[in-house]
N, CA, C and O atoms as a MOPAC input file, in Angstrom:
PM7 MOZYME 1SCF
protein

 N    187.15700 1   123.55400 1   102.51500 1
 C    187.31500 1   122.68100 1   103.30300 1
 C    189.24600 1   122.32800 1   102.15700 1
 O    189.52200 1   122.97800 1   101.14800 1
 N    189.81100 1   121.64700 1   102.51900 1
 C    190.69900 1   121.56600 1   101.89100 1
 C    190.91100 1   119.92200 1   101.06800 1
 O    190.27000 1   118.99100 1   101.55500 1
 N    191.52100 1   119.73400 1   100.24100 1
 C    191.45800 1   118.51100 1    99.73600 1
 C    192.91100 1   117.47200 1   100.23100 1
 O    194.09100 1   117.77600 1   100.40000 1
 N    192.53800 1   116.80900 1   100.29200 1
 C    193.14800 1   115.37300 1   100.73600 1
 C    194.05000 1   114.72500 1    99.81900 1
 O    194.58600 1   113.69900 1   100.23900 1
 N    194.39400 1   115.20300 1    98.37400 1
 C    194.47500 1   114.58600 1    97.24300 1
 C    196.06400 1   113.41000 1    97.15000 1
 O    195.90400 1   112.48300 1    96.35600 1
 N    197.40800 1   113.43500 1    97.85400 1
 C    198.27500 1   112.53300 1    98.62900 1
 C    197.89600 1   111.68200 1    99.51800 1
 O    197.13700 1   111.99800 1   100.43500 1
 N    198.45700 1   110.29400 1    99.33200 1
 C    197.97200 1   109.53600 1   100.35800 1
 C    199.33400 1   109.73000 1   100.89000 1
 O    199.81800 1   110.52900 1   100.08900 1
 N    200.37200 1   109.42600 1   101.91000 1
 C    202.07700 1   108.80000 1   102.02600 1
 C    201.93400 1   108.43400 1   103.13700 1
 O    201.27200 1   108.74600 1   104.12700 1
 N    203.06900 1   107.29900 1   102.67700 1
 C    203.56100 1   106.36900 1   104.23300 1
 C    204.13300 1   107.29800 1   104.60300 1
 O    204.51100 1   108.23800 1   103.90300 1
 N    204.34200 1   107.09700 1   106.29300 1
 C    204.63400 1   107.57800 1   107.21900 1
 C    205.97000 1   106.83200 1   108.39400 1
 O    205.64300 1   106.28400 1   109.44700 1
 N    207.16400 1   106.94100 1   108.02200 1
 C    207.94500 1   106.03800 1   108.41800 1
 C    209.09100 1   107.41400 1   109.62100 1
 O    209.13600 1   108.63900 1   109.72400 1
 N    209.70300 1   106.39400 1   110.18200 1
 C    210.66900 1   107.13600 1   111.18900 1
 C    212.05300 1   106.39100 1   111.00700 1
 O    212.21100 1   105.22000 1   110.66000 1
 N    213.36200 1   107.65900 1   111.42700 1
 C    214.27500 1   107.86800 1   110.88500 1
 C    215.05900 1   108.48900 1   111.64100 1
 O    214.65300 1   109.64000 1   111.48300 1
 N    216.01800 1   108.55800 1   112.45700 1
 C    216.74000 1   109.39300 1   112.92200 1
 C    215.75800 1   110.63400 1   113.64400 1
 O    216.05800 1   111.81800 1   113.50000 1
 N    214.20300 1   110.07200 1   114.66200 1
 C    213.88100 1   110.75000 1   115.18100 1
 C    212.76400 1   112.03200 1   114.00800 1
 O    212.62100 1   113.06500 1   114.66200 1
 N    212.48600 1   112.08000 1   113.46500 1
 C    211.66300 1   112.74500 1   112.04200 1
 C    211.64400 1   110.92900 1   110.85800 1
 O    212.24400 1   109.93800 1   110.44200 1
 N    209.89800 1   112.07400 1   110.94200 1
 C    208.94800 1   111.79600 1   110.52000 1
 C    209.16400 1   112.18300 1   108.80600 1
 O    209.22900 1   113.34700 1   108.40900 1
 N    209.25900 1   110.96700 1   107.89300 1
 C    209.41000 1   111.04600 1   106.18800 1
 C    207.91200 1   109.73800 1   105.92700 1
 O    207.08700 1   108.87400 1   106.22500 1
 N    208.55100 1   110.56600 1   105.20100 1
 C    207.03800 1   110.68600 1   103.97000 1
 C    207.35700 1   109.98400 1   102.18500 1
 O    208.03000 1   110.43100 1   101.25700 1
 N    206.66500 1   108.95000 1   102.29900 1
 C    206.77500 1   108.37800 1   100.74700 1
 C    205.31400 1   108.05800 1    99.76600 1
 O    205.00800 1   106.86600 1    99.78200 1
 N    204.88100 1   108.47800 1    99.37300 1
 C    203.71400 1   108.40700 1    98.52100 1
 C    203.51100 1   106.49900 1    98.81400 1
 O    204.48900 1   105.79100 1    99.05300 1
 N    202.06100 1   105.94300 1    98.72700 1
 C    201.43600 1   105.61700 1    99.13400 1
 C    201.48700 1   104.73600 1    97.27500 1
 O    201.16100 1   103.55000 1    97.23300 1
 N    201.64900 1   105.01400 1    96.75600 1
 C    201.48200 1   104.40700 1    95.65200 1
 C    202.89100 1   103.50200 1    94.49500 1
 O    202.92100 1   102.67000 1    93.58900 1
 N    204.17500 1   104.62700 1    95.55700 1
 C    205.72100 1   103.59100 1    95.23500 1
 C    205.47500 1   102.67500 1    96.18100 1
 O    205.76600 1   101.64600 1    95.57100 1
 N    205.18000 1   102.38200 1    97.12400 1
 C    205.41300 1   101.13600 1    98.28400 1
 C    204.76700 1   100.26400 1    98.02100 1
 O    203.66200 1   100.53600 1    97.55000 1
 N    205.18500 1    98.63800 1    98.21800 1
 C    204.80600 1    97.78200 1    96.99300 1
 C    204.41600 1    97.03200 1    98.35900 1
 O    203.44800 1    96.27200 1    98.34700 1
 N    205.09900 1    97.21800 1    99.44800 1
 C    204.41600 1    96.76000 1   100.30700 1
 C    205.42700 1    96.79700 1   101.86400 1
 O    206.59000 1    96.78900 1   101.45900 1
 N    205.43600 1    96.82300 1   102.99700 1
 C    206.00300 1    96.38000 1   104.27500 1
 C    206.52300 1    95.53900 1   104.91200 1
 O    205.74900 1    95.28600 1   105.83600 1
 N    207.33800 1    94.97300 1   104.97600 1
 C    207.61600 1    93.22100 1   106.10900 1
 C    208.73300 1    94.12600 1   106.63300 1
 O    209.27900 1    95.17500 1   106.29200 1
 N    208.84200 1    92.96400 1   107.91500 1
 C    209.77300 1    93.22300 1   109.00100 1
 C    211.34800 1    93.03100 1   108.73000 1
 O    211.67400 1    92.21800 1   107.86400 1
 N    212.03300 1    93.52400 1   109.21500 1
 C    213.35500 1    92.57200 1   109.82300 1
 C    213.82000 1    91.09600 1   109.19500 1
 O    213.37400 1    89.95600 1   109.32200 1
 N    214.87200 1    91.64700 1   108.49400 1
 C    214.69900 1    89.72400 1   108.57700 1
 C    215.98100 1    89.32000 1   107.79500 1
 O    216.63800 1    90.32500 1   108.06800 1
 N    216.51300 1    88.84100 1   107.29800 1
 C    217.98400 1    88.37500 1   107.02400 1
 C    219.27100 1    88.63100 1   105.69800 1
 O    220.16000 1    87.87400 1   105.30900 1
 N    218.94400 1    89.82300 1   105.32700 1
 C    220.54100 1    90.68700 1   104.65500 1
 C    220.70100 1    89.67000 1   103.83400 1
 O    219.92600 1    88.74200 1   104.06400 1
 N    221.50500 1    89.50000 1   102.87200 1
 C    222.50700 1    88.50500 1   102.25000 1
 C    224.04600 1    89.25900 1   102.49200 1
 O    224.02000 1    90.48600 1   102.39700 1
 N    224.58400 1    89.00400 1   102.61400 1
 C    225.75900 1    90.26500 1   102.03600 1
 C    225.53500 1    90.72700 1   100.68300 1
 O    224.55600 1    90.31700 1   100.05900 1
 N    226.57900 1    91.76900 1   100.03700 1
 C    227.01700 1    91.56500 1    98.40100 1
 C    228.14000 1    92.32700 1    98.68000 1
 O    228.18800 1    93.45200 1    99.17700 1
 N    229.50000 1    91.23400 1    98.12300 1
 C    230.72100 1    91.76000 1    97.89500 1
 C    230.42700 1    93.01700 1    96.78100 1
 O    229.73100 1    93.26800 1    95.79800 1
 N    231.86700 1    93.85000 1    97.99000 1
 C    232.32000 1    94.92000 1    96.98100 1
 C    230.97700 1    96.77400 1    96.12700 1
 O    231.08200 1    97.66300 1    95.28300 1
 N    229.70200 1    96.14200 1    97.42500 1
 C    228.96500 1    97.45200 1    97.43200 1
 C    229.15100 1    98.22600 1    98.96300 1
 O    229.51800 1    97.88100 1   100.08600 1
 N    228.53000 1    99.84500 1    98.11300 1
 C    229.13400 1   100.30600 1    98.91200 1
 C    228.38400 1   100.17700 1   100.24900 1
 O    227.50500 1    99.32300 1   100.37100 1
 N    228.76900 1   101.15100 1   101.42600 1
 C    228.56500 1   100.45000 1   102.60600 1
 C    226.55400 1   100.82900 1   103.41100 1
 O    226.02400 1   100.40100 1   104.43600 1
 N    225.97300 1   101.88300 1   102.18900 1
 C    224.54200 1   101.56300 1   102.28300 1
 C    223.99700 1   100.23500 1   101.87600 1
 O    223.14600 1    99.40900 1   102.20600 1
 N    224.77200 1   100.41900 1   101.13900 1
 C    223.42400 1    98.72100 1   100.80300 1
 C    223.77000 1    97.76100 1   101.24500 1
 O    224.76500 1    97.18800 1   100.80400 1
 N    223.27000 1    97.43400 1   101.94900 1
 C    223.45600 1    96.28900 1   102.98900 1
 C    222.90500 1    94.56100 1   102.76500 1
 O    222.57300 1    93.90500 1   103.75200 1
 N    222.85900 1    93.81100 1   100.99000 1
 C    222.49300 1    93.37800 1   101.18900 1
 C    221.17500 1    93.20100 1    99.88800 1
 O    220.97300 1    94.06200 1    99.03100 1
 N    220.56000 1    92.17400 1    99.98300 1
 C    219.51600 1    91.54600 1    99.28100 1
 C    219.11500 1    90.70400 1   100.31800 1
 O    219.78300 1    90.38400 1   101.30100 1
 N    217.74500 1    90.29900 1    99.97200 1
 C    216.32700 1    89.88700 1   101.04800 1
 C    215.51600 1    88.62900 1    98.91200 1
 O    215.03700 1    88.88500 1    97.80700 1
 N    215.86600 1    87.66000 1    99.59700 1
 C    214.60000 1    86.92100 1    98.72400 1
 C    213.24800 1    87.53900 1    99.08900 1
 O    212.80100 1    86.47900 1    99.52800 1
 N    212.33400 1    88.31100 1    99.24700 1
 C    210.86400 1    88.26600 1    98.76500 1
 C    210.40500 1    88.05400 1    98.16200 1
 O    210.33200 1    88.65400 1    97.09000 1
 N    209.61900 1    86.75400 1    98.57300 1
 C    208.59000 1    85.51200 1    97.38900 1
 C    209.15400 1    85.98600 1    96.00400 1
 O    208.78000 1    86.43600 1    94.92100 1
 N    209.99200 1    85.70800 1    96.51700 1
 C    210.98000 1    84.70400 1    94.71400 1
 C    211.84900 1    85.54500 1    94.11600 1
 O    212.80300 1    85.14100 1    93.45200 1
 N    211.62800 1    86.53600 1    94.27600 1
 C    212.06700 1    88.07000 1    94.13300 1
 C    213.67200 1    88.75900 1    94.86300 1
 O    213.77600 1    89.45000 1    95.87700 1
 N    214.89300 1    88.22500 1    93.83500 1
 C    215.68200 1    88.95100 1    94.67300 1
 C    215.87100 1    90.76400 1    94.87600 1
 O    216.28800 1    91.51600 1    93.99500 1
 N    215.48900 1    91.12900 1    96.11400 1
 C    215.79200 1    92.50600 1    96.75300 1
 C    216.21800 1    92.99700 1    97.16900 1
 O    216.08500 1    93.08600 1    98.39000 1
 N    217.49400 1    94.06300 1    96.13300 1
 C    218.23000 1    95.22900 1    97.36200 1
 C    217.64900 1    96.02000 1    98.32200 1
 O    216.69700 1    96.80000 1    98.36300 1
 N    218.57000 1    95.56100 1    99.16800 1
 C    217.88100 1    96.44200 1   100.73500 1
 C    219.19400 1    97.41200 1   100.54200 1
 O    220.32800 1    97.06700 1   100.20700 1
 N    218.68100 1    98.79700 1   100.86800 1
 C    219.42900 1    99.94500 1   101.53500 1
 C    219.37400 1   100.46100 1   102.98600 1
 O    218.84500 1    99.57100 1   103.65300 1
 N    219.54100 1   101.01200 1   103.39200 1
 C    219.93100 1   101.28100 1   104.57200 1
 C    219.83400 1   102.35800 1   104.78300 1
 O    220.96300 1   102.84600 1   104.73700 1
 N    218.55800 1   103.63300 1   105.17300 1
 C    218.44900 1   104.88000 1   104.13400 1
 C    219.06700 1   105.91800 1   105.81400 1
 O    219.24700 1   107.13400 1   105.75700 1
 N    219.27500 1   105.13800 1   107.06100 1
 C    220.26800 1   105.83100 1   107.81100 1
 C    221.81600 1   105.93200 1   107.59300 1
 O    222.50700 1   106.65600 1   108.30900 1
 N    222.35900 1   105.13600 1   106.52000 1
 C    223.69700 1   105.14000 1   105.82700 1
 C    223.68600 1   105.81500 1   104.77300 1
 O    224.46300 1   106.75600 1   104.61200 1
 N    222.96500 1   105.51500 1   104.04400 1
 C    222.19100 1   105.84700 1   102.58400 1
 C    222.32400 1   107.63200 1   103.40200 1
 O    222.88600 1   108.20100 1   102.46600 1
 N    222.21100 1   108.35100 1   104.11600 1
 C    221.78600 1   110.49600 1   104.31400 1
 C    223.31000 1   110.32000 1   105.22200 1
 O    223.58000 1   111.48800 1   105.50100 1
 N    224.42700 1   109.43100 1   105.81100 1
 C    225.05600 1   109.58800 1   106.68000 1
 C    224.78700 1   110.06500 1   107.71800 1
 O    225.26900 1   111.07900 1   108.22400 1
 N    223.28100 1   108.75200 1   108.48100 1
 C    223.04800 1   109.18000 1   110.25100 1
 C    223.77600 1   107.90200 1   110.34000 1
 O    223.96700 1   106.88700 1   109.66900 1
 N    224.20900 1   108.60600 1   111.89300 1
 C    224.81100 1   107.70500 1   112.94000 1
 C    223.41800 1   105.96900 1   112.00700 1
 O    222.36000 1   105.87600 1   111.38500 1
 N    224.63300 1   104.97100 1   112.64200 1
 C    223.21700 1   103.77900 1   112.55600 1
 C    222.96600 1   103.31500 1   113.33300 1
 O    223.05100 1   104.11900 1   114.26200 1
 N    222.66600 1   102.43000 1   113.66000 1
 C    222.07900 1   102.12200 1   115.63300 1
 C    222.03300 1    99.92900 1   114.35300 1
 O    222.33100 1    99.24200 1   113.37600 1
 N    221.27800 1   100.15300 1   115.88700 1
 C    221.03800 1    98.55000 1   115.58700 1
 C    219.62700 1    98.68100 1   115.28100 1
 O    219.18600 1    99.81400 1   115.08200 1
 N    218.61000 1    97.34600 1   115.19400 1
 C    217.95700 1    96.93200 1   113.94900 1
 C    216.83900 1    96.64100 1   115.38900 1
 O    217.39600 1    96.23900 1   116.41100 1
 N    216.16600 1    96.73400 1   115.40800 1
 C    214.78200 1    96.62400 1   116.60100 1
 C    213.41100 1    95.58400 1   116.00600 1
 O    213.17600 1    95.02200 1   114.93700 1
 N    212.71600 1    95.69000 1   117.30600 1
 C    211.47400 1    94.51600 1   116.29400 1
 C    211.09000 1    95.03300 1   115.95400 1
 O    210.94600 1    94.54800 1   114.83200 1
 N    210.44300 1    96.29900 1   115.95800 1
 C    209.96400 1    97.83200 1   115.08000 1
 C    211.12100 1    98.18700 1   113.76600 1
 O    211.02800 1    99.29600 1   113.23800 1
 N    211.83100 1    97.54300 1   113.44000 1
 C    212.69600 1    98.23300 1   112.15400 1
 C    212.09100 1    97.17400 1   110.90100 1
 O    212.20900 1    95.96000 1   110.73800 1
 N    211.46100 1    98.14800 1   110.18900 1
 C    210.84000 1    97.79700 1   109.02700 1
 C    211.35500 1    97.84800 1   107.64900 1
 O    211.77400 1    98.98200 1   107.41400 1
 N    211.47400 1    97.09500 1   106.71000 1
 C    211.63700 1    97.23700 1   105.24400 1
 C    210.89900 1    97.94100 1   104.37200 1
 O    210.98300 1    98.95400 1   105.06800 1
 N    210.59200 1    98.11200 1   103.94100 1
 C    209.54300 1    99.69900 1   103.24200 1
 C    210.05200 1    98.87500 1   101.56100 1
 O    211.24300 1    99.05900 1   101.30800 1
 N    209.41600 1    98.20100 1   100.69200 1
 C    209.59300 1    98.08000 1    99.92400 1
 C    208.86500 1    99.23800 1    99.25900 1
 O    207.85300 1    99.82900 1    99.63600 1
 N    209.82900 1    99.47300 1    97.87500 1
 C    208.89700 1   100.44000 1    96.91100 1
 C    209.86900 1   100.44600 1    95.77000 1
 O    210.83000 1    99.79200 1    95.36300 1
 N    209.27100 1   101.33400 1    95.49900 1
 C    209.65400 1   101.24200 1    93.53000 1
 C    208.96900 1   102.49100 1    92.63100 1
 O    207.84900 1   102.99100 1    92.73900 1
 N    209.88600 1   102.75200 1    91.85400 1
 C    209.99300 1   104.08000 1    91.37000 1
 C    210.23500 1   102.95300 1    89.19600 1
 O    210.91800 1   101.95200 1    88.98200 1
 N    209.57700 1   103.55500 1    88.42100 1
 C    209.60000 1   102.31400 1    86.95400 1
 C    210.16400 1   101.16700 1    87.49700 1
 O    210.27000 1   100.92600 1    88.69900 1
 N    210.26400 1   100.97400 1    87.24100 1
 C    211.47000 1    99.42800 1    86.33700 1
 C    211.66300 1    99.28700 1    88.31100 1
 O    210.93700 1    98.64600 1    89.07100 1
 N    212.88300 1   100.13000 1    88.66000 1
 C    213.64900 1    99.30800 1    90.18200 1
 C    213.09000 1    99.62600 1    91.02500 1
 O    212.49500 1   100.68900 1    91.20200 1
 N    213.32100 1    97.72900 1    92.43500 1
 C    212.19500 1    98.20800 1    92.95900 1
 C    212.79500 1    97.52600 1    94.59900 1
 O    212.60500 1    96.36800 1    94.97300 1
 N    213.38100 1    98.37900 1    95.21100 1
 C    214.22200 1    97.95200 1    97.03400 1
 C    213.54800 1    97.88300 1    98.00100 1
 O    212.43700 1    98.33900 1    98.27200 1
 N    214.57700 1    97.01800 1    98.78300 1
 C    213.86500 1    97.26700 1   100.25800 1
 C    214.83800 1    99.10500 1   100.79400 1
 O    215.90600 1    99.65600 1   100.52900 1
 N    213.83900 1    99.33900 1   101.47800 1
 C    214.55500 1   100.50600 1   102.01000 1
 C    214.38700 1   100.53200 1   104.19100 1
 O    213.52300 1   100.81400 1   105.02100 1
 N    215.69600 1   100.08600 1   104.17700 1
 C    215.45300 1    99.78100 1   106.44100 1
 C    214.49000 1   101.79600 1   107.09100 1
 O    214.43300 1   102.95500 1   106.67900 1
 N    214.31900 1   101.51600 1   107.48300 1
 C    213.74700 1   102.44100 1   108.25300 1
 C    213.62200 1   102.06800 1   110.08300 1
 O    213.88000 1   101.01000 1   110.65700 1
 N    213.33400 1   102.83900 1   110.41800 1
 C    213.17900 1   102.14000 1   111.99500 1
 C    211.76500 1   101.94900 1   112.87900 1
 O    211.42700 1   101.54700 1   113.99200 1
 N    211.30800 1   102.36400 1   111.95800 1
 C    209.43500 1   102.10500 1   112.26900 1
 C    208.19000 1   102.44100 1   110.74400 1
 O    208.37500 1   103.40400 1   110.00000 1
 N    207.23400 1   101.64400 1   110.58500 1
 C    206.63700 1   101.97900 1   109.57100 1
 C    205.40500 1   102.23200 1   110.10300 1
 O    204.81700 1   101.16400 1   110.27100 1
 N    204.67700 1   103.28400 1   110.48000 1
 C    203.50100 1   102.34600 1   110.81000 1
 C    201.99300 1   103.52500 1   110.52600 1
 O    200.91900 1   103.24800 1   111.05900 1
 N    202.13700 1   104.69600 1   109.70800 1
 C    200.93300 1   105.18300 1   109.56800 1
 C    200.94300 1   105.06400 1   108.14200 1
 O    201.76200 1   104.57100 1   107.36700 1
 N    199.75200 1   105.67600 1   107.96500 1
 C    199.15500 1   106.84700 1   106.04400 1
 C    198.11500 1   107.20900 1   106.43900 1
 O    197.13000 1   106.69900 1   106.97100 1
 N    198.69000 1   108.95200 1   105.86100 1
 C    198.20500 1   109.94400 1   105.80500 1
 C    197.70200 1   110.33000 1   104.58200 1
 O    198.09000 1   110.04400 1   103.44900 1
 N    196.44000 1   111.27500 1   105.10000 1
 C    196.22700 1   111.87500 1   103.78500 1
 C    196.65600 1   113.74700 1   104.22700 1
 O    196.32600 1   114.51700 1   105.13000 1
 N    197.44400 1   113.81400 1   103.14200 1
 C    197.90000 1   115.56000 1   102.56500 1
 C    197.29000 1   115.98700 1   101.63200 1
 O    196.97200 1   115.47900 1   100.55700 1
 N    197.09300 1   117.13600 1   102.15100 1
 C    196.80700 1   117.52000 1   100.90600 1
 C    197.80900 1   118.67700 1   100.03800 1
 O    198.11900 1   119.78100 1   100.48700 1
 N    198.11800 1   118.26300 1    99.02700 1
 C    199.94700 1   118.52400 1    98.36700 1
 C    199.92500 1   119.51600 1    97.88600 1
 O    200.94400 1   119.87900 1    97.29700 1
 N    198.63900 1   120.47900 1    97.92800 1
 C    199.12700 1   122.09300 1    98.02000 1
 C    199.80900 1   122.84800 1    98.93300 1
 O    200.29300 1   123.97400 1    98.81700 1
 N    199.77100 1   121.46400 1   100.61900 1
 C    200.64200 1   122.32400 1   101.03100 1
 C    201.87600 1   121.86600 1   101.36600 1
 O    202.36400 1   122.00800 1   102.48700 1
 N    202.26300 1   121.47000 1   100.70100 1
 C    203.89800 1   121.16800 1   100.19300 1
 C    204.78600 1   122.34500 1   100.18600 1
 O    204.61600 1   123.09200 1    99.22200 1
 N    206.16300 1   122.86100 1   101.47300 1
 C    206.74900 1   123.53300 1   101.24100 1
 C    208.09800 1   123.36000 1   100.69000 1
 O    208.59700 1   122.31300 1   101.10400 1
 N    209.18900 1   124.30800 1    99.56100 1
 C    209.98800 1   123.94700 1    99.12200 1
 C    211.16500 1   123.29700 1   100.86600 1
 O    211.20900 1   123.79400 1   101.99100 1
 N    211.81100 1   122.21700 1   100.35700 1
 C    212.13400 1   121.48100 1   101.34700 1
 C    213.31300 1   122.42200 1   101.94400 1
 O    213.30100 1   123.45600 1   101.27700 1
 N    214.58700 1   122.49300 1   103.18700 1
 C    215.50900 1   123.74000 1   103.13800 1
 C    215.97300 1   123.00600 1   102.56700 1
 O    215.86000 1   121.86000 1   102.13200 1
 N    216.72900 1   124.05500 1   102.61300 1
 C    218.55200 1   123.54100 1   101.45300 1
 C    219.34200 1   122.31100 1   102.57700 1
 O    220.02100 1   121.49300 1   101.95700 1
 N    219.31700 1   122.13600 1   103.95000 1
 C    219.70500 1   120.57700 1   104.67000 1
 C    218.97900 1   120.37100 1   105.89400 1
 O    218.97100 1   121.16500 1   106.83500 1
 N    218.17200 1   118.91500 1   105.82700 1
 C    217.44900 1   118.69400 1   106.81600 1
 C    218.46200 1   117.49700 1   107.32800 1
 O    218.93000 1   116.62200 1   106.60000 1
 N    218.70200 1   117.65500 1   108.76700 1
 C    219.18200 1   116.76500 1   109.27400 1
 C    219.72500 1   116.20400 1   109.10900 1
 O    219.63400 1   115.14300 1   109.72700 1
 N    220.82200 1   116.38400 1   108.10400 1
 C    221.54500 1   116.47100 1   107.65600 1
 C    221.78400 1   116.02600 1   105.94300 1
 O    222.91000 1   116.19700 1   105.47500 1
 N    220.87900 1   115.56100 1   105.21800 1
 C    220.01000 1   114.99000 1   104.53100 1
 C    220.21100 1   115.94200 1   103.10400 1
 O    219.34500 1   116.81600 1   103.04500 1
 N    221.03800 1   115.95100 1   102.10700 1
 C    220.73800 1   116.68900 1   101.32700 1
 C    219.71300 1   116.69100 1   100.43400 1
 O    219.06300 1   115.70500 1   100.08500 1
 N    219.47100 1   118.72500 1    99.77700 1
 C    217.97300 1   119.28000 1    99.42000 1
 C    217.36300 1   118.02600 1    98.20500 1
 O    216.22600 1   117.57800 1    98.05300 1
 N    218.21800 1   117.82700 1    97.72100 1
 C    218.00900 1   116.93700 1    96.18900 1
 C    216.93700 1   115.49700 1    96.74200 1
 O    215.87300 1   115.01000 1    96.35900 1
 N    217.56600 1   115.31800 1    97.42900 1
 C    217.40400 1   113.83700 1    97.91500 1
 C    215.49000 1   114.15700 1    98.92400 1
 O    214.65700 1   113.39500 1    99.41500 1
 N    215.60900 1   115.76800 1    98.76500 1
 C    213.43500 1   115.76900 1    99.34300 1
 C    212.59600 1   116.11800 1    97.82700 1
 O    212.78400 1   116.38200 1    96.64000 1
 N    211.66700 1   115.92300 1    98.73800 1
 C    210.52100 1   116.46300 1    97.43900 1
 C    209.64600 1   117.88700 1    97.98900 1
 O    208.67100 1   118.41900 1    97.45800 1
 N    210.58900 1   118.38800 1    99.60500 1
 C    209.75200 1   118.63600 1   100.30800 1
 C    208.70500 1   118.81700 1   101.90000 1
 O    208.14200 1   117.86400 1   102.43900 1
 N    208.66300 1   120.13300 1   102.36000 1
 C    208.41300 1   118.99700 1   104.52600 1
 C    206.11700 1   119.76400 1   103.99600 1
 O    205.59400 1   118.94700 1   103.23900 1
 N    205.97000 1   119.94900 1   104.04900 1
 C    205.00700 1   119.53000 1   104.76500 1
 C    204.44000 1   119.78800 1   106.52300 1
 O    204.82100 1   118.96300 1   107.35400 1
 N    203.66800 1   120.78900 1   106.90900 1
 C    202.85000 1   120.27100 1   108.53800 1
 C    201.73200 1   119.87300 1   108.18200 1
 O    201.09000 1   120.30900 1   107.22700 1
 N    201.15100 1   118.29000 1   109.55500 1
 C    200.46300 1   118.04200 1   109.36300 1
 C    200.03200 1   117.91900 1   111.03000 1
 O    200.59100 1   117.14100 1   111.80300 1
 N    199.36000 1   118.48400 1   111.26100 1
 C    198.40700 1   118.68900 1   112.00500 1
 C    200.02500 1   119.40100 1   113.03800 1
 O    200.85500 1   120.12400 1   112.48600 1
 N    200.09500 1   119.11800 1   114.03100 1
 C    201.63200 1   119.61800 1   114.88100 1
 C    203.10300 1   118.21400 1   114.77700 1
 O    204.08100 1   117.76600 1   115.37400 1
 N    202.51300 1   118.11600 1   113.91000 1
 C    203.74600 1   117.11700 1   112.87300 1
 C    204.40000 1   117.98300 1   112.00500 1
 O    204.20100 1   119.18700 1   112.17200 1
 N    205.42800 1   117.47700 1   110.76200 1
 C    206.36200 1   117.70800 1   110.37800 1
 C    206.92700 1   116.88900 1   109.70200 1
 O    208.00300 1   116.44000 1   110.09900 1
 N    206.34200 1   116.44300 1   108.43700 1
 C    206.65900 1   115.74100 1   106.93200 1
 C    207.92400 1   115.72800 1   106.42300 1
 O    208.07200 1   116.61600 1   105.58300 1
 N    208.65600 1   115.22300 1   106.56400 1
 C    209.71300 1   115.22600 1   105.48200 1
 C    209.02900 1   114.54700 1   104.05600 1
 O    208.85000 1   113.33600 1   104.18200 1
 N    208.73500 1   114.94300 1   103.11300 1
 C    208.81300 1   114.10100 1   102.16600 1
 C    209.88200 1   113.49600 1   100.78100 1
 O    210.41800 1   114.15400 1    99.88900 1
 N    209.90200 1   112.49100 1   100.95900 1
 C    211.28100 1   111.96600 1   100.37700 1
 C    211.15900 1   112.23500 1    98.56000 1
 O    210.08200 1   112.61300 1    98.10000 1
 N    212.12200 1   112.04300 1    97.82400 1
 C    212.35000 1   111.74000 1    96.72300 1
 C    213.00800 1   110.84100 1    96.29200 1
 O    214.20200 1   110.89400 1    96.00000 1
 N    212.18200 1   109.78700 1    96.20000 1
 C    212.50900 1   108.47100 1    95.64700 1
 C    212.76900 1   108.29400 1    94.15300 1
 O    212.74000 1   107.14600 1    93.71100 1
 N    212.94200 1   108.99500 1    93.59000 1
 C    213.53100 1   109.09900 1    92.29100 1
 C    215.31300 1   108.90900 1    91.75400 1
 O    215.95700 1   108.37100 1    90.85300 1
 N    215.63200 1   110.14000 1    93.55600 1
 C    216.28900 1   111.19900 1    92.93200 1
 C    217.78700 1   109.31700 1    93.84900 1
 O    218.67300 1   108.69100 1    93.26800 1
 N    217.22000 1   109.19000 1    95.44100 1
 C    217.85400 1   108.02600 1    96.08300 1
 C    217.73800 1   107.18900 1    95.15700 1
 O    218.82900 1   106.86100 1    94.68900 1
 N    216.51700 1   106.51300 1    94.51500 1
 C    217.32000 1   105.29300 1    93.65700 1
 C    217.45700 1   105.88200 1    92.31400 1
 O    218.15000 1   104.87800 1    92.15200 1
 N    217.47600 1   106.28800 1    91.58500 1
 C    218.53800 1   106.79100 1    90.21300 1
 C    219.88000 1   106.53200 1    90.66200 1
 O    220.60800 1   106.19700 1    89.72700 1
 N    220.49100 1   106.57900 1    91.86100 1
 C    222.21800 1   106.60600 1    91.65100 1
 C    222.73700 1   105.77900 1    92.58400 1
 O    223.91700 1   105.50500 1    92.80500 1
 N    221.57000 1   105.33800 1    93.20600 1
 C    221.68100 1   103.24900 1    93.48500 1
 C    221.91100 1   102.70800 1    91.96800 1
 O    222.93100 1   102.37000 1    91.36800 1
 N    220.10500 1   102.78400 1    91.48000 1
 C    220.61600 1   102.01400 1    90.31900 1
 C    222.03700 1   101.89900 1    89.77300 1
 O    222.59700 1   100.80600 1    89.69400 1
 N    222.51300 1   102.84500 1    89.46100 1
 C    224.08400 1   102.99100 1    89.17700 1
 C    225.12800 1   102.33500 1    89.53900 1
 O    225.96700 1   101.81500 1    88.80300 1
 N    225.06700 1   102.36100 1    91.38700 1
 C    226.24800 1   101.62100 1    91.93700 1
 C    225.87500 1   100.38500 1    91.57900 1
 O    226.56700 1    99.76500 1    90.77200 1
 N    224.51300 1    99.73000 1    92.21900 1
 C    224.32800 1    98.44000 1    92.53300 1
 C    224.43900 1    97.75000 1    90.74100 1
 O    224.81700 1    96.58800 1    90.59400 1
 N    224.06400 1    98.62300 1    89.50100 1
 C    224.71000 1    97.43400 1    88.57300 1
 C    226.25800 1    97.58300 1    88.16600 1
 O    226.79800 1    96.79700 1    87.38700 1
 N    226.86800 1    98.58000 1    88.72000 1
 C    228.37100 1    98.01300 1    89.06900 1
 C    228.67100 1    99.55000 1    88.36400 1
 O    229.82600 1    99.95700 1    88.23700 1

């Protein structure tokens, strides 16, 4: 019997399924008005006021140099946190929480769908699905320096 010792939020981006650990997720919000911030990189779309907290918003498609597409009714903002940093991540949809066995996580290939391996924690096969696990520490570490100037 396998031990399912890790819960991940599954979301879609560029026809692939990605996952981030549930403990790094503070919430999932519907798309809302984003206030643009001057002189930020193209993938930092701006900020939202989320229950009194100004939260920077990153479009993961733009962050990974993927073709940007219009937002839809399925577009979601995943509010994620690593340490003191809390950001919103724009994804195409987010609608699943699954359990995985962390011992089945395999190293990520050098490049997955154009995304550098540094941004990935690995890949895991769940039934017939291949799930790409993101490394939020790396994604947000770079962003913190760019957001703070």
